[in-house]
C-alpha positions in Angstrom: -59.6 -71.4 -15.8 -58.7 -75.0 -16.7 -59.4 -77.7 -14.2 -56.4 -78.5 -12.1 -54.6 -75.3 -12.7 -53.5 -73.1 -9.9 -55.4 -69.9 -9.4 -53.3 -66.8 -10.2 -52.6 -65.0 -6.9 -54.1 -61.7 -8.1 -57.2 -63.2 -9.6 -60.2 -61.6 -8.0 -63.8 -62.9 -7.9 -67.0 -60.8 -7.9 -69.7 -63.5 -8.0 -70.8 -63.7 -4.4 -73.9 -61.5 -5.0 -73.0 -58.7 -2.6 -69.9 -56.4 -2.3 -69.4 -57.4 1.3 -69.4 -61.1 0.4 -67.0 -60.4 -2.5 -64.6 -58.9 0.0 -64.8 -62.2 2.0 -63.8 -64.1 -1.1 -60.4 -62.3 -1.1 -59.1 -64.8 1.4 -59.5 -67.9 -0.8 -57.5 -69.9 -1.8 -54.9 -67.6 -0.5 -54.7 -64.0 0.6 -55.7 -61.9 -2.4 -55.2 -58.5 -0.7 -51.5 -58.9 -0.1 -50.5 -55.6 -1.6 -52.0 -52.2 -2.6 -52.2 -53.1 -6.3 -54.7 -56.0 -5.8 -56.7 -53.9 -3.3 -57.0 -51.1 -6.0 -58.0 -53.8 -8.5 -60.6 -55.1 -6.0 -62.0 -51.6 -5.3 -62.4 -51.0 -9.0 -63.7 -54.5 -9.9 -66.3 -54.5 -7.1 -68.0 -51.4 -8.5 -67.3 -49.2 -5.4 -65.8 -46.6 -7.8 -66.6 -45.9 -11.4 -64.3 -47.5 -14.0 -61.1 -45.5 -14.5 -61.2 -43.8 -11.1 -57.7 -43.0 -10.1 -56.7 -44.8 -6.9 -53.0 -43.9 -6.8 -53.4 -42.3 -3.4 -54.4 -45.7 -1.8 -51.6 -46.9 0.4 -50.8 -49.8 2.8 -53.0 -48.3 5.5 -56.0 -49.1 3.3 -55.0 -52.7 3.3 -55.3 -52.9 7.1 -58.7 -51.2 7.0 -60.1 -53.5 4.4 -58.7 -56.6 6.0 -60.1 -55.6 9.4 -63.6 -55.0 8.0 -63.4 -58.3 6.1 -62.7 -60.1 9.4 -65.7 -58.5 11.0 -68.0 -59.3 8.1 -66.7 -62.9 8.1 -67.4 -63.3 11.8 -70.9 -61.8 11.5 -71.9 -63.8 8.4 -70.4 -67.2 9.5 -71.5 -67.2 13.2 -74.4 -69.6 13.5 -75.5 -68.8 17.0 -74.3 -65.3 17.9 -76.1 -65.1 21.3 -73.6 -64.3 24.1 -70.6 -64.4 21.8 -68.1 -61.6 22.7 -66.2 -61.9 19.4 -69.5 -61.5 17.5 -70.5 -58.5 19.5 -67.1 -56.8 19.0 -67.4 -57.4 15.3 -70.9 -56.0 15.2 -69.8 -52.8 17.1 -66.9 -52.4 14.7 -69.0 -52.9 11.6 -71.4 -50.2 12.9 -68.5 -47.8 13.6 -67.1 -48.2 10.1 -70.5 -47.8 8.5 -71.1 -44.5 10.4 -67.5 -43.2 10.3 -67.5 -41.4 6.9 -69.7 -40.3 4.1 -69.4 -42.5 1.0 -67.9 -41.1 -2.1 -70.3 -38.8 -3.9 -71.2 -39.8 -7.5 -72.1 -37.3 -10.2 -73.2 -37.6 -13.8 -70.9 -36.0 -16.4 -70.7 -36.1 -20.2 -68.4 -38.8 -21.5 -66.3 -38.4 -24.7 -69.2 -39.6 -26.8 -71.7 -37.2 -25.2 -73.5 -39.9 -23.1 -73.8 -39.5 -19.3 -71.3 -41.4 -17.3 -70.7 -41.7 -13.6 -67.7 -40.3 -11.9 -66.9 -39.2 -8.3 -67.0 -35.6 -7.2 -63.6 -36.0 -5.6 -61.0 -38.7 -5.0 -62.4 -41.5 -2.8 -61.0 -41.9 0.7 -60.4 -45.2 2.4 -63.0 -44.4 5.2 -65.7 -43.6 2.7 -65.1 -46.8 0.7 -65.0 -48.9 3.9 -68.3 -47.3 4.9 -69.9 -48.4 1.6 -68.8 -52.0 2.2 -69.9 -51.9 5.9 -73.3 -50.5 4.9 -73.7 -53.3 2.4 -73.0 -55.7 5.2 -75.5 -54.0 7.5 -78.1 -54.2 4.8 -77.4 -57.9 4.2 -77.4 -58.8 8.0 -80.6 -56.9 8.7 -82.6 -58.1 5.7 -84.2 -61.4 6.7 -84.8 -62.5 3.1 -81.3 -61.8 2.0 -79.8 -63.3 5.2 -81.7 -66.5 4.7 -80.2 -66.7 1.2 -76.6 -66.6 2.5 -74.8 -70.0 1.8 -71.4 -71.4 2.2 -70.0 -73.3 -0.8 -70.3 -77.1 -0.5 -67.1 -77.6 -2.5 -64.2 -79.3 -0.9 -62.1 -76.9 1.2 -64.0 -73.9 -0.2 -65.0 -71.3 2.4 -66.7 -68.9 -0.1 -69.9 -67.4 1.2 -72.4 -66.3 -1.4 -76.0 -65.1 -1.8 -78.1 -67.8 -3.3 -80.5 -66.1 -5.8 -81.1 -69.2 -7.8 -84.5 -70.5 -8.6 -85.7 -72.7 -5.8 -82.7 -71.7 -3.7 -80.8 -74.9 -4.5 -77.4 -73.5 -5.5 -74.7 -75.6 -3.9 -71.4 -74.1 -5.0 -69.9 -70.6 -5.2 -69.3 -71.2 -8.9 -70.6 -74.0 -11.1 -67.5 -73.5 -13.3 -65.0 -74.0 -10.4 -66.3 -76.0 -7.4 -69.3 -77.4 -9.3 -67.0 -78.6 -12.1 -64.6 -80.2 -9.5 -67.5 -82.1 -7.9 -68.8 -83.3 -11.2 -65.3 -84.6 -12.2 -64.9 -86.3 -8.8 -68.3 -87.9 -9.2 -67.4 -89.2 -12.7 -64.1 -90.6 -11.4 -65.8 -92.4 -8.5 -68.3 -94.0 -10.9 -65.5 -94.9 -13.4 -63.5 -96.5 -10.5 -66.6 -98.5 -9.3 -67.2 -99.7 -12.9 -63.6 -101.0 -13.2 -63.7 -102.7 -9.8 
C-alpha cells in the first residue's frame, strides 16, 4: 500500500502473531467486520478453516458473535491492572464460556487433485465452533506468561493494533514496519528536513 493512501475498507490483516489478535485488528482504522462477506474472508484468511472451505451458511448472527468475542479479547488484552475490574471479570467469564461452548471443527486429511494430502473439515463449520477456536487461542495467550509478556501495542500514531512481539531482542515498535514504521520514518525525515531549512 502506498504511503498516504486510504486503506480499502475490506482489507484484512493477519500479521499480529495470534488469531485472537488478528481478530482485534479488524477494528482499525475502521470496522472491518461490517458485513458477512468480510467476516467470511477473515475466517478463511485467518486459517480457522482450510482454503476453499464453503462458508455460504454464515449469516449476520455470526457477525454479532465475532464482534462480541473481539470486545472481550480486547478488554482482556488491553487492561493493564485487571484486579477488581468488573468489566474485565465479565469479559473473562464470557471468554471462558465461548471457549467451552462447542467443539471446534474437525479436520481430516484427504487426497487432493494431485494425490497429495490436504486438510479439509469433516463437516461445515458452525459459528460456535469457530468462535471456540478463537477463544481458546486467547485463553492460551492470556495464560502463557512468556507469550503474554510479548504482547505489545503499536507505537504508531493513532494505531491501536496489538501484536505479539517475536522479534529478536523484543524491540519491535510497530504493528507493521511497512505501514506504521514507514509513517514514522517519513515523519522523522520531514522533521529533520524542516529543522535543516530553519
